[in-house]
PyMOL CGO cylinders between C-alpha atoms (Angstrom):
from pymol import cmd
from pymol.cgo import CYLINDER

trace = [
    CYLINDER, 165.80, 45.19, 68.46, 164.04, 48.28, 69.71, 0.3, 1, 1, 1, 1, 1, 1,
    CYLINDER, 164.04, 48.28, 69.71, 164.36, 47.09, 73.27, 0.3, 1, 1, 1, 1, 1, 1,
    CYLINDER, 164.36, 47.09, 73.27, 168.05, 46.50, 72.78, 0.3, 1, 1, 1, 1, 1, 1,
    CYLINDER, 168.05, 46.50, 72.78, 168.41, 50.05, 71.50, 0.3, 1, 1, 1, 1, 1, 1,
    CYLINDER, 168.41, 50.05, 71.50, 166.58, 51.43, 74.54, 0.3, 1, 1, 1, 1, 1, 1,
    CYLINDER, 166.58, 51.43, 74.54, 168.52, 49.22, 76.92, 0.3, 1, 1, 1, 1, 1, 1,
    CYLINDER, 168.52, 49.22, 76.92, 171.78, 50.26, 75.35, 0.3, 1, 1, 1, 1, 1, 1,
    CYLINDER, 171.78, 50.26, 75.35, 171.13, 54.03, 75.07, 0.3, 1, 1, 1, 1, 1, 1,
    CYLINDER, 171.13, 54.03, 75.07, 168.56, 54.75, 77.80, 0.3, 1, 1, 1, 1, 1, 1,
    CYLINDER, 168.56, 54.75, 77.80, 170.97, 57.02, 79.65, 0.3, 1, 1, 1, 1, 1, 1,
    CYLINDER, 170.97, 57.02, 79.65, 171.60, 59.13, 76.57, 0.3, 1, 1, 1, 1, 1, 1,
    CYLINDER, 171.60, 59.13, 76.57, 167.87, 59.33, 75.80, 0.3, 1, 1, 1, 1, 1, 1,
    CYLINDER, 167.87, 59.33, 75.80, 167.10, 60.43, 79.35, 0.3, 1, 1, 1, 1, 1, 1,
    CYLINDER, 167.10, 60.43, 79.35, 169.93, 62.94, 79.17, 0.3, 1, 1, 1, 1, 1, 1,
    CYLINDER, 169.93, 62.94, 79.17, 168.55, 64.42, 75.95, 0.3, 1, 1, 1, 1, 1, 1,
    CYLINDER, 168.55, 64.42, 75.95, 165.06, 64.64, 77.44, 0.3, 1, 1, 1, 1, 1, 1,
    CYLINDER, 165.06, 64.64, 77.44, 166.47, 66.35, 80.53, 0.3, 1, 1, 1, 1, 1, 1,
    CYLINDER, 166.47, 66.35, 80.53, 168.34, 68.82, 78.30, 0.3, 1, 1, 1, 1, 1, 1,
    CYLINDER, 168.34, 68.82, 78.30, 165.15, 69.61, 76.39, 0.3, 1, 1, 1, 1, 1, 1,
    CYLINDER, 165.15, 69.61, 76.39, 163.22, 70.21, 79.62, 0.3, 1, 1, 1, 1, 1, 1,
    CYLINDER, 163.22, 70.21, 79.62, 165.97, 72.40, 81.07, 0.3, 1, 1, 1, 1, 1, 1,
    CYLINDER, 165.97, 72.40, 81.07, 166.32, 74.40, 77.86, 0.3, 1, 1, 1, 1, 1, 1,
    CYLINDER, 166.32, 74.40, 77.86, 162.54, 75.04, 77.73, 0.3, 1, 1, 1, 1, 1, 1,
    CYLINDER, 162.54, 75.04, 77.73, 162.54, 76.19, 81.36, 0.3, 1, 1, 1, 1, 1, 1,
    CYLINDER, 162.54, 76.19, 81.36, 165.56, 78.44, 80.72, 0.3, 1, 1, 1, 1, 1, 1,
    CYLINDER, 165.56, 78.44, 80.72, 163.92, 79.96, 77.65, 0.3, 1, 1, 1, 1, 1, 1,
    CYLINDER, 163.92, 79.96, 77.65, 160.79, 80.77, 79.70, 0.3, 1, 1, 1, 1, 1, 1,
    CYLINDER, 160.79, 80.77, 79.70, 162.93, 82.31, 82.45, 0.3, 1, 1, 1, 1, 1, 1,
    CYLINDER, 162.93, 82.31, 82.45, 164.83, 84.41, 79.93, 0.3, 1, 1, 1, 1, 1, 1,
    CYLINDER, 164.83, 84.41, 79.93, 161.54, 85.69, 78.45, 0.3, 1, 1, 1, 1, 1, 1,
    CYLINDER, 161.54, 85.69, 78.45, 160.28, 86.65, 81.93, 0.3, 1, 1, 1, 1, 1, 1,
    CYLINDER, 160.28, 86.65, 81.93, 163.55, 88.38, 82.80, 0.3, 1, 1, 1, 1, 1, 1,
    CYLINDER, 163.55, 88.38, 82.80, 163.54, 90.24, 79.48, 0.3, 1, 1, 1, 1, 1, 1,
    CYLINDER, 163.54, 90.24, 79.48, 160.02, 91.45, 80.21, 0.3, 1, 1, 1, 1, 1, 1,
    CYLINDER, 160.02, 91.45, 80.21, 161.16, 92.64, 83.66, 0.3, 1, 1, 1, 1, 1, 1,
    CYLINDER, 161.16, 92.64, 83.66, 164.14, 94.46, 82.15, 0.3, 1, 1, 1, 1, 1, 1,
    CYLINDER, 164.14, 94.46, 82.15, 161.88, 96.15, 79.59, 0.3, 1, 1, 1, 1, 1, 1,
    CYLINDER, 161.88, 96.15, 79.59, 159.54, 97.27, 82.41, 0.3, 1, 1, 1, 1, 1, 1,
    CYLINDER, 159.54, 97.27, 82.41, 162.47, 98.68, 84.38, 0.3, 1, 1, 1, 1, 1, 1,
    CYLINDER, 162.47, 98.68, 84.38, 163.77, 100.55, 81.34, 0.3, 1, 1, 1, 1, 1, 1,
    CYLINDER, 163.77, 100.55, 81.34, 160.30, 101.99, 80.67, 0.3, 1, 1, 1, 1, 1, 1,
    CYLINDER, 160.30, 101.99, 80.67, 159.99, 103.13, 84.30, 0.3, 1, 1, 1, 1, 1, 1,
    CYLINDER, 159.99, 103.13, 84.30, 163.44, 104.73, 84.13, 0.3, 1, 1, 1, 1, 1, 1,
    CYLINDER, 163.44, 104.73, 84.13, 162.49, 106.57, 80.96, 0.3, 1, 1, 1, 1, 1, 1,
    CYLINDER, 162.49, 106.57, 80.96, 159.32, 107.84, 82.63, 0.3, 1, 1, 1, 1, 1, 1,
    CYLINDER, 159.32, 107.84, 82.63, 161.32, 108.97, 85.66, 0.3, 1, 1, 1, 1, 1, 1,
    CYLINDER, 161.32, 108.97, 85.66, 163.88, 110.66, 83.41, 0.3, 1, 1, 1, 1, 1, 1,
    CYLINDER, 163.88, 110.66, 83.41, 161.04, 112.41, 81.58, 0.3, 1, 1, 1, 1, 1, 1,
    CYLINDER, 161.04, 112.41, 81.58, 159.62, 113.63, 84.89, 0.3, 1, 1, 1, 1, 1, 1,
    CYLINDER, 159.62, 113.63, 84.89, 163.01, 114.89, 86.04, 0.3, 1, 1, 1, 1, 1, 1,
    CYLINDER, 163.01, 114.89, 86.04, 163.59, 116.64, 82.71, 0.3, 1, 1, 1, 1, 1, 1,
    CYLINDER, 163.59, 116.64, 82.71, 160.13, 118.21, 82.87, 0.3, 1, 1, 1, 1, 1, 1,
    CYLINDER, 160.13, 118.21, 82.87, 160.79, 119.45, 86.39, 0.3, 1, 1, 1, 1, 1, 1,
    CYLINDER, 160.79, 119.45, 86.39, 164.12, 120.96, 85.32, 0.3, 1, 1, 1, 1, 1, 1,
    CYLINDER, 164.12, 120.96, 85.32, 162.50, 122.65, 82.33, 0.3, 1, 1, 1, 1, 1, 1,
    CYLINDER, 162.50, 122.65, 82.33, 159.71, 124.04, 84.49, 0.3, 1, 1, 1, 1, 1, 1,
    CYLINDER, 159.71, 124.04, 84.49, 162.23, 125.53, 86.93, 0.3, 1, 1, 1, 1, 1, 1,
    CYLINDER, 162.23, 125.53, 86.93, 164.20, 126.97, 84.02, 0.3, 1, 1, 1, 1, 1, 1,
    CYLINDER, 164.20, 126.97, 84.02, 161.05, 128.51, 82.54, 0.3, 1, 1, 1, 1, 1, 1,
    CYLINDER, 161.05, 128.51, 82.54, 160.17, 130.10, 85.89, 0.3, 1, 1, 1, 1, 1, 1,
    CYLINDER, 160.17, 130.10, 85.89, 163.65, 131.58, 86.12, 0.3, 1, 1, 1, 1, 1, 1,
    CYLINDER, 163.65, 131.58, 86.12, 163.42, 132.91, 82.54, 0.3, 1, 1, 1, 1, 1, 1,
    CYLINDER, 163.42, 132.91, 82.54, 160.01, 134.45, 83.23, 0.3, 1, 1, 1, 1, 1, 1,
    CYLINDER, 160.01, 134.45, 83.23, 161.42, 136.23, 86.29, 0.3, 1, 1, 1, 1, 1, 1,
    CYLINDER, 161.42, 136.23, 86.29, 164.38, 137.48, 84.29, 0.3, 1, 1, 1, 1, 1, 1,
    CYLINDER, 164.38, 137.48, 84.29, 162.15, 138.76, 81.48, 0.3, 1, 1, 1, 1, 1, 1,
    CYLINDER, 162.15, 138.76, 81.48, 159.92, 140.47, 84.03, 0.3, 1, 1, 1, 1, 1, 1,
    CYLINDER, 159.92, 140.47, 84.03, 162.95, 142.09, 85.66, 0.3, 1, 1, 1, 1, 1, 1,
    CYLINDER, 162.95, 142.09, 85.66, 164.19, 143.27, 82.25, 0.3, 1, 1, 1, 1, 1, 1,
    CYLINDER, 164.19, 143.27, 82.25, 160.82, 144.86, 81.48, 0.3, 1, 1, 1, 1, 1, 1,
    CYLINDER, 160.82, 144.86, 81.48, 160.76, 146.55, 84.87, 0.3, 1, 1, 1, 1, 1, 1,
    CYLINDER, 160.76, 146.55, 84.87, 164.24, 147.92, 84.25, 0.3, 1, 1, 1, 1, 1, 1,
    CYLINDER, 164.24, 147.92, 84.25, 163.26, 149.08, 80.75, 0.3, 1, 1, 1, 1, 1, 1,
    CYLINDER, 163.26, 149.08, 80.75, 160.19, 150.81, 82.18, 0.3, 1, 1, 1, 1, 1, 1,
    CYLINDER, 160.19, 150.81, 82.18, 162.30, 152.55, 84.84, 0.3, 1, 1, 1, 1, 1, 1,
    CYLINDER, 162.30, 152.55, 84.84, 164.78, 153.73, 82.19, 0.3, 1, 1, 1, 1, 1, 1,
    CYLINDER, 164.78, 153.73, 82.19, 161.92, 154.97, 79.99, 0.3, 1, 1, 1, 1, 1, 1,
    CYLINDER, 161.92, 154.97, 79.99, 160.44, 156.86, 82.96, 0.3, 1, 1, 1, 1, 1, 1,
    CYLINDER, 160.44, 156.86, 82.96, 163.85, 158.39, 83.71, 0.3, 1, 1, 1, 1, 1, 1,
    CYLINDER, 163.85, 158.39, 83.71, 164.23, 159.53, 80.10, 0.3, 1, 1, 1, 1, 1, 1,
    CYLINDER, 164.23, 159.53, 80.10, 160.65, 160.88, 79.90, 0.3, 1, 1, 1, 1, 1, 1,
    CYLINDER, 160.65, 160.88, 79.90, 160.97, 162.96, 83.03, 0.3, 1, 1, 1, 1, 1, 1,
    CYLINDER, 160.97, 162.96, 83.03, 159.91, 160.71, 85.86, 0.3, 1, 1, 1, 1, 1, 1,
    CYLINDER, 159.91, 160.71, 85.86, 156.19, 160.24, 85.39, 0.3, 1, 1, 1, 1, 1, 1,
    CYLINDER, 156.19, 160.24, 85.39, 153.99, 158.89, 82.70, 0.3, 1, 1, 1, 1, 1, 1,
    CYLINDER, 153.99, 158.89, 82.70, 150.94, 160.94, 81.75, 0.3, 1, 1, 1, 1, 1, 1,
]
cmd.load_cgo(trace, "trace")
């Protein structure tokens, strides 16, 4: 009886086994691809952080120059008000 069952449904059994093998291989591929995508996202975040840091550094340099220029101007105005020289 068991042999009759196998003889009758061997194609379906082989098909199911093939589906199981293919699904396991696909699941492994999906896991690998997901890992790659996560790595790419992490690298992009690091690059974005670097770009943002560079922008902030440039902005800080500009602000420092502006503050320095404001102090120089304030000192010049103070000197003008106090008669030209500081004693």
